[in-house]
N, C-alpha and C positions, 0 to 999 in steps of 0.2 A: 268723166263722170265724178260727181262729188262723193266724198266719203260720208258715211253715216255719222251722226253725232255720238260722242261718248257720253257715258252716264254723267260725268261732271259738267259737260257742256249743256246737257238737258237740264240739269239742276240750275245752272247759271241762267239759262234762258228763261225758265219758269220764274225764278226769283226776280229777274228784271221786269218781266211782264206783269207780275202780280204785286210787286213791292214787298214781298214777304222775304225774310232772311233766308239765305241759302241753307242754313242748318235746319230750319223748319221744313223747307221743301224736301230736303234729303230724308228727314224723319217721316214725312207723309208718304213719299214714294216707297220707303222701306216697309211701312205699315201696310200700304196697299198691296205690295208684292206678297208679303206674308199672308194677308187675308185672302188673296187670290189663290194661293197654294192650298190653304185650309178649305176654301169653299168651292174648289174646282169640281168636286164630286157632285155638288148640287147645281152646278153651272154658276159662273161668276161673270157678271156683266160690267163692262166699263162703258158708261153711257157715251154714245156718239162714236165709239171706236169698234167695239165688238164684244164677243162673249167667249169665255173659256168653257168648254164642255168635255165631259168624259164620255168616250164612245167605246163600245165593245166590238172589236173586229171578230167576225166569225172564224171558226176553224176552216182550213182550206188545204188543198194539195199544193205542193211546191216541187221544185226540181233543183237538185244539186247541180250547179253549173259545171263543176269539175268532172263529176262522174256521170251525170245525166240521170241519176237515180231519183225516183219519185219519193218525196218525203211528206209526212203529215205535219202541218204547222198548226199548233193549238190556238184556240181563241185567246185573245188578250185584250186588255183595256189600254187605250191610248188617250192622250189629251190633245184636243184639237181647238183651234181658234177660228171662230166664225166672224168674219168682218161685217160690221153693220152697214146697211144701205147708205146711211148718211156719210159714212167714211168713204165708201166707194165713190159716191157722187162727188164729194169734195176733192178727193185725190185725182180721179179721172176727169173731173170738170166737164161732165156731160151737159 
């Protein structure tokens, strides 16, 4: 099984495909990352790939695996990534 690409390899690949200097690609990716963190609460879409969304998980009952005691788990917010249909179709090649 092949290893996933490193950040540097991704930057190199994008730079070669677009003809843009690697430094510019690095700056664009850094800006996009920062923007996605800031906008995640409003949902942040990466066209053709997917969407970052903030979801509230409801409170629930849980169980301590060591003691078997029932505990209350409070509600909390989590970040989820929803894959776009175009991405699923391209990766799975249906």
